[in-house]
mmCIF file of the C-alpha atoms, coordinates in Angstrom:
data_MODEL
# 
_entry.id   MODEL 
# 
loop_
_atom_site.group_PDB 
_atom_site.id 
_atom_site.type_symbol 
_atom_site.label_atom_id 
_atom_site.label_alt_id 
_atom_site.label_comp_id 
_atom_site.label_asym_id 
_atom_site.label_entity_id 
_atom_site.label_seq_id 
_atom_site.pdbx_PDB_ins_code 
_atom_site.Cartn_x 
_atom_site.Cartn_y 
_atom_site.Cartn_z 
_atom_site.occupancy 
_atom_site.B_iso_or_equiv 
_atom_site.pdbx_formal_charge 
_atom_site.auth_seq_id 
_atom_site.auth_comp_id 
_atom_site.auth_asym_id 
_atom_site.auth_atom_id 
_atom_site.pdbx_PDB_model_num 
ATOM 1   C CA . UNK A 1 1   ? 3.670   -5.269 -1.162  1.00 0.00 ? 1   UNK A CA 1 
ATOM 2   C CA . UNK A 1 2   ? 0.548   -3.230 0.513   1.00 0.00 ? 2   UNK A CA 1 
ATOM 3   C CA . UNK A 1 3   ? -2.648  -2.378 -0.805  1.00 0.00 ? 3   UNK A CA 1 
ATOM 4   C CA . UNK A 1 4   ? -3.017  0.614  -2.060  1.00 0.00 ? 4   UNK A CA 1 
ATOM 5   C CA . UNK A 1 5   ? -6.526  0.097  -1.291  1.00 0.00 ? 5   UNK A CA 1 
ATOM 6   C CA . UNK A 1 6   ? -7.790  -0.950 1.975   1.00 0.00 ? 6   UNK A CA 1 
ATOM 7   C CA . UNK A 1 7   ? -11.750 -0.694 3.206   1.00 0.00 ? 7   UNK A CA 1 
ATOM 8   C CA . UNK A 1 8   ? -11.884 1.511  6.298   1.00 0.00 ? 8   UNK A CA 1 
ATOM 9   C CA . UNK A 1 9   ? -15.764 2.422  5.853   1.00 0.00 ? 9   UNK A CA 1 
ATOM 10  C CA . UNK A 1 10  ? -18.458 0.949  3.998   1.00 0.00 ? 10  UNK A CA 1 
ATOM 11  C CA . UNK A 1 11  ? -22.429 0.759  4.404   1.00 0.00 ? 11  UNK A CA 1 
ATOM 12  C CA . UNK A 1 12  ? -22.002 -3.230 2.744   1.00 0.00 ? 12  UNK A CA 1 
ATOM 13  C CA . UNK A 1 13  ? -18.442 -3.745 4.776   1.00 0.00 ? 13  UNK A CA 1 
ATOM 14  C CA . UNK A 1 14  ? -17.188 -4.126 1.381   1.00 0.00 ? 14  UNK A CA 1 
ATOM 15  C CA . UNK A 1 15  ? -18.861 -7.155 0.385   1.00 0.00 ? 15  UNK A CA 1 
ATOM 16  C CA . UNK A 1 16  ? -19.546 -5.482 -3.281  1.00 0.00 ? 16  UNK A CA 1 
ATOM 17  C CA . UNK A 1 17  ? -16.625 -5.093 -4.056  1.00 0.00 ? 17  UNK A CA 1 
ATOM 18  C CA . UNK A 1 18  ? -14.225 -7.584 -2.519  1.00 0.00 ? 18  UNK A CA 1 
ATOM 19  C CA . UNK A 1 19  ? -13.046 -9.730 -5.398  1.00 0.00 ? 19  UNK A CA 1 
ATOM 20  C CA . UNK A 1 20  ? -12.316 -6.346 -7.429  1.00 0.00 ? 20  UNK A CA 1 
ATOM 21  C CA . UNK A 1 21  ? -10.761 -4.650 -4.903  1.00 0.00 ? 21  UNK A CA 1 
ATOM 22  C CA . UNK A 1 22  ? -8.179  -7.755 -4.724  1.00 0.00 ? 22  UNK A CA 1 
ATOM 23  C CA . UNK A 1 23  ? -7.977  -7.240 -8.168  1.00 0.00 ? 23  UNK A CA 1 
ATOM 24  C CA . UNK A 1 24  ? -7.473  -3.608 -8.626  1.00 0.00 ? 24  UNK A CA 1 
ATOM 25  C CA . UNK A 1 25  ? -4.721  -3.704 -5.734  1.00 0.00 ? 25  UNK A CA 1 
ATOM 26  C CA . UNK A 1 26  ? -2.684  -6.956 -7.595  1.00 0.00 ? 26  UNK A CA 1 
ATOM 27  C CA . UNK A 1 27  ? -2.950  -4.555 -10.317 1.00 0.00 ? 27  UNK A CA 1 
ATOM 28  C CA . UNK A 1 28  ? -1.271  -1.618 -8.560  1.00 0.00 ? 28  UNK A CA 1 
ATOM 29  C CA . UNK A 1 29  ? 1.232   -3.667 -7.150  1.00 0.00 ? 29  UNK A CA 1 
ATOM 30  C CA . UNK A 1 30  ? 2.196   -5.304 -10.346 1.00 0.00 ? 30  UNK A CA 1 
ATOM 31  C CA . UNK A 1 31  ? 2.060   -1.736 -12.120 1.00 0.00 ? 31  UNK A CA 1 
ATOM 32  C CA . UNK A 1 32  ? 4.655   -0.559 -9.218  1.00 0.00 ? 32  UNK A CA 1 
ATOM 33  C CA . UNK A 1 33  ? 7.324   -3.516 -9.988  1.00 0.00 ? 33  UNK A CA 1 
ATOM 34  C CA . UNK A 1 34  ? 6.725   -3.645 -14.171 1.00 0.00 ? 34  UNK A CA 1 
ATOM 35  C CA . UNK A 1 35  ? 7.938   0.624  -13.200 1.00 0.00 ? 35  UNK A CA 1 
ATOM 36  C CA . UNK A 1 36  ? 11.148  -0.589 -11.075 1.00 0.00 ? 36  UNK A CA 1 
ATOM 37  C CA . UNK A 1 37  ? 11.985  -3.000 -14.005 1.00 0.00 ? 37  UNK A CA 1 
ATOM 38  C CA . UNK A 1 38  ? 11.749  -0.104 -16.681 1.00 0.00 ? 38  UNK A CA 1 
ATOM 39  C CA . UNK A 1 39  ? 8.955   -1.763 -18.193 1.00 0.00 ? 39  UNK A CA 1 
ATOM 40  C CA . UNK A 1 40  ? 6.776   0.951  -19.003 1.00 0.00 ? 40  UNK A CA 1 
ATOM 41  C CA . UNK A 1 41  ? 4.278   -0.786 -21.165 1.00 0.00 ? 41  UNK A CA 1 
ATOM 42  C CA . UNK A 1 42  ? 3.431   -3.541 -19.165 1.00 0.00 ? 42  UNK A CA 1 
ATOM 43  C CA . UNK A 1 43  ? 2.593   -1.294 -15.909 1.00 0.00 ? 43  UNK A CA 1 
ATOM 44  C CA . UNK A 1 44  ? 0.516   1.184  -18.288 1.00 0.00 ? 44  UNK A CA 1 
ATOM 45  C CA . UNK A 1 45  ? -1.780  -2.356 -19.751 1.00 0.00 ? 45  UNK A CA 1 
ATOM 46  C CA . UNK A 1 46  ? -1.815  -3.841 -16.346 1.00 0.00 ? 46  UNK A CA 1 
ATOM 47  C CA . UNK A 1 47  ? -3.358  -0.044 -14.553 1.00 0.00 ? 47  UNK A CA 1 
ATOM 48  C CA . UNK A 1 48  ? -5.355  0.058  -17.418 1.00 0.00 ? 48  UNK A CA 1 
ATOM 49  C CA . UNK A 1 49  ? -6.777  -3.380 -16.954 1.00 0.00 ? 49  UNK A CA 1 
ATOM 50  C CA . UNK A 1 50  ? -7.195  -2.496 -13.331 1.00 0.00 ? 50  UNK A CA 1 
ATOM 51  C CA . UNK A 1 51  ? -9.302  0.857  -14.441 1.00 0.00 ? 51  UNK A CA 1 
ATOM 52  C CA . UNK A 1 52  ? -12.194 -1.296 -16.044 1.00 0.00 ? 52  UNK A CA 1 
ATOM 53  C CA . UNK A 1 53  ? -12.082 -3.431 -13.389 1.00 0.00 ? 53  UNK A CA 1 
ATOM 54  C CA . UNK A 1 54  ? -13.714 -0.595 -11.395 1.00 0.00 ? 54  UNK A CA 1 
ATOM 55  C CA . UNK A 1 55  ? -16.317 0.487  -14.370 1.00 0.00 ? 55  UNK A CA 1 
ATOM 56  C CA . UNK A 1 56  ? -17.733 -3.344 -12.658 1.00 0.00 ? 56  UNK A CA 1 
ATOM 57  C CA . UNK A 1 57  ? -18.952 -1.549 -9.523  1.00 0.00 ? 57  UNK A CA 1 
ATOM 58  C CA . UNK A 1 58  ? -22.205 -1.344 -10.231 1.00 0.00 ? 58  UNK A CA 1 
ATOM 59  C CA . UNK A 1 59  ? -23.699 -0.829 -6.663  1.00 0.00 ? 59  UNK A CA 1 
ATOM 60  C CA . UNK A 1 60  ? -24.784 2.822  -6.058  1.00 0.00 ? 60  UNK A CA 1 
ATOM 61  C CA . UNK A 1 61  ? -23.079 1.899  -2.773  1.00 0.00 ? 61  UNK A CA 1 
ATOM 62  C CA . UNK A 1 62  ? -19.953 1.635  -4.480  1.00 0.00 ? 62  UNK A CA 1 
ATOM 63  C CA . UNK A 1 63  ? -19.626 5.076  -6.702  1.00 0.00 ? 63  UNK A CA 1 
ATOM 64  C CA . UNK A 1 64  ? -17.666 6.652  -4.706  1.00 0.00 ? 64  UNK A CA 1 
ATOM 65  C CA . UNK A 1 65  ? -15.054 4.146  -3.808  1.00 0.00 ? 65  UNK A CA 1 
ATOM 66  C CA . UNK A 1 66  ? -15.384 3.363  -7.662  1.00 0.00 ? 66  UNK A CA 1 
ATOM 67  C CA . UNK A 1 67  ? -14.939 6.729  -8.423  1.00 0.00 ? 67  UNK A CA 1 
ATOM 68  C CA . UNK A 1 68  ? -11.395 7.291  -6.063  1.00 0.00 ? 68  UNK A CA 1 
ATOM 69  C CA . UNK A 1 69  ? -10.262 3.672  -7.676  1.00 0.00 ? 69  UNK A CA 1 
ATOM 70  C CA . UNK A 1 70  ? -10.323 5.564  -11.261 1.00 0.00 ? 70  UNK A CA 1 
ATOM 71  C CA . UNK A 1 71  ? -8.895  8.692  -9.891  1.00 0.00 ? 71  UNK A CA 1 
ATOM 72  C CA . UNK A 1 72  ? -5.969  7.253  -8.314  1.00 0.00 ? 72  UNK A CA 1 
ATOM 73  C CA . UNK A 1 73  ? -4.942  4.889  -11.646 1.00 0.00 ? 73  UNK A CA 1 
ATOM 74  C CA . UNK A 1 74  ? -5.484  8.434  -14.421 1.00 0.00 ? 74  UNK A CA 1 
ATOM 75  C CA . UNK A 1 75  ? -2.989  9.721  -11.410 1.00 0.00 ? 75  UNK A CA 1 
ATOM 76  C CA . UNK A 1 76  ? -0.623  6.676  -11.898 1.00 0.00 ? 76  UNK A CA 1 
ATOM 77  C CA . UNK A 1 77  ? -1.261  6.828  -15.850 1.00 0.00 ? 77  UNK A CA 1 
ATOM 78  C CA . UNK A 1 78  ? -0.574  10.573 -15.950 1.00 0.00 ? 78  UNK A CA 1 
ATOM 79  C CA . UNK A 1 79  ? 2.658   10.296 -13.845 1.00 0.00 ? 79  UNK A CA 1 
ATOM 80  C CA . UNK A 1 80  ? 3.777   7.492  -15.915 1.00 0.00 ? 80  UNK A CA 1 
ATOM 81  C CA . UNK A 1 81  ? 2.753   9.952  -19.425 1.00 0.00 ? 81  UNK A CA 1 
ATOM 82  C CA . UNK A 1 82  ? 5.399   12.846 -17.656 1.00 0.00 ? 82  UNK A CA 1 
ATOM 83  C CA . UNK A 1 83  ? 8.046   10.790 -16.810 1.00 0.00 ? 83  UNK A CA 1 
ATOM 84  C CA . UNK A 1 84  ? 7.587   9.101  -20.097 1.00 0.00 ? 84  UNK A CA 1 
ATOM 85  C CA . UNK A 1 85  ? 7.276   12.804 -22.088 1.00 0.00 ? 85  UNK A CA 1 
ATOM 86  C CA . UNK A 1 86  ? 10.831  13.272 -20.048 1.00 0.00 ? 86  UNK A CA 1 
ATOM 87  C CA . UNK A 1 87  ? 12.215  10.825 -21.189 1.00 0.00 ? 87  UNK A CA 1 
ATOM 88  C CA . UNK A 1 88  ? 11.352  10.680 -24.898 1.00 0.00 ? 88  UNK A CA 1 
ATOM 89  C CA . UNK A 1 89  ? 11.158  14.484 -25.680 1.00 0.00 ? 89  UNK A CA 1 
ATOM 90  C CA . UNK A 1 90  ? 13.616  17.403 -25.960 1.00 0.00 ? 90  UNK A CA 1 
ATOM 91  C CA . UNK A 1 91  ? 17.486  17.365 -26.586 1.00 0.00 ? 91  UNK A CA 1 
ATOM 92  C CA . UNK A 1 92  ? 18.197  14.630 -24.897 1.00 0.00 ? 92  UNK A CA 1 
ATOM 93  C CA . UNK A 1 93  ? 14.926  12.865 -25.361 1.00 0.00 ? 93  UNK A CA 1 
ATOM 94  C CA . UNK A 1 94  ? 15.808  8.895  -26.595 1.00 0.00 ? 94  UNK A CA 1 
ATOM 95  C CA . UNK A 1 95  ? 13.385  6.953  -28.812 1.00 0.00 ? 95  UNK A CA 1 
ATOM 96  C CA . UNK A 1 96  ? 13.763  3.986  -26.812 1.00 0.00 ? 96  UNK A CA 1 
ATOM 97  C CA . UNK A 1 97  ? 10.443  4.619  -24.881 1.00 0.00 ? 97  UNK A CA 1 
ATOM 98  C CA . UNK A 1 98  ? 8.634   6.074  -27.692 1.00 0.00 ? 98  UNK A CA 1 
ATOM 99  C CA . UNK A 1 99  ? 5.963   2.841  -27.925 1.00 0.00 ? 99  UNK A CA 1 
ATOM 100 C CA . UNK A 1 100 ? 5.427   3.706  -24.459 1.00 0.00 ? 100 UNK A CA 1 
ATOM 101 C CA . UNK A 1 101 ? 4.987   7.146  -24.099 1.00 0.00 ? 101 UNK A CA 1 
ATOM 102 C CA . UNK A 1 102 ? 1.967   6.597  -27.548 1.00 0.00 ? 102 UNK A CA 1 
ATOM 103 C CA . UNK A 1 103 ? 0.740   3.664  -25.700 1.00 0.00 ? 103 UNK A CA 1 
ATOM 104 C CA . UNK A 1 104 ? 0.113   5.740  -22.481 1.00 0.00 ? 104 UNK A CA 1 
ATOM 105 C CA . UNK A 1 105 ? -0.839  8.640  -24.543 1.00 0.00 ? 105 UNK A CA 1 
ATOM 106 C CA . UNK A 1 106 ? -3.747  5.907  -26.141 1.00 0.00 ? 106 UNK A CA 1 
ATOM 107 C CA . UNK A 1 107 ? -4.973  4.989  -23.049 1.00 0.00 ? 107 UNK A CA 1 
ATOM 108 C CA . UNK A 1 108 ? -5.232  8.335  -21.534 1.00 0.00 ? 108 UNK A CA 1 
ATOM 109 C CA . UNK A 1 109 ? -6.904  9.288  -24.441 1.00 0.00 ? 109 UNK A CA 1 
ATOM 110 C CA . UNK A 1 110 ? -9.294  6.189  -24.027 1.00 0.00 ? 110 UNK A CA 1 
ATOM 111 C CA . UNK A 1 111 ? -10.257 7.134  -20.565 1.00 0.00 ? 111 UNK A CA 1 
ATOM 112 C CA . UNK A 1 112 ? -10.818 10.322 -21.065 1.00 0.00 ? 112 UNK A CA 1 
ATOM 113 C CA . UNK A 1 113 ? -13.298 9.588  -24.120 1.00 0.00 ? 113 UNK A CA 1 
ATOM 114 C CA . UNK A 1 114 ? -15.266 6.756  -21.269 1.00 0.00 ? 114 UNK A CA 1 
ATOM 115 C CA . UNK A 1 115 ? -16.041 9.194  -18.747 1.00 0.00 ? 115 UNK A CA 1 
# 
């Protein structure tokens, strides 16, 4: 799989975030694999770890990129939320993914409180 985030332009040439980008990209790739295999809880937890890795980017020059990473991760979690919501609610809803739905709700709430 290709990296979700690639360095295009940086005044520090990506030196301050190279390790962080590697971990975040790995998290995105693993999350996608988990989603393909319908392992929603693992996908959610992997994205959560990637999200918290972005908070370690403390350099002023990294602030804009870190926020982009967090925003992208939130959108991915919201997409999982939407999918799980459709699968667990309504007339044809199933309880099979209820625990994953509750997990994504908890993680999204935790992330929103942290901002």
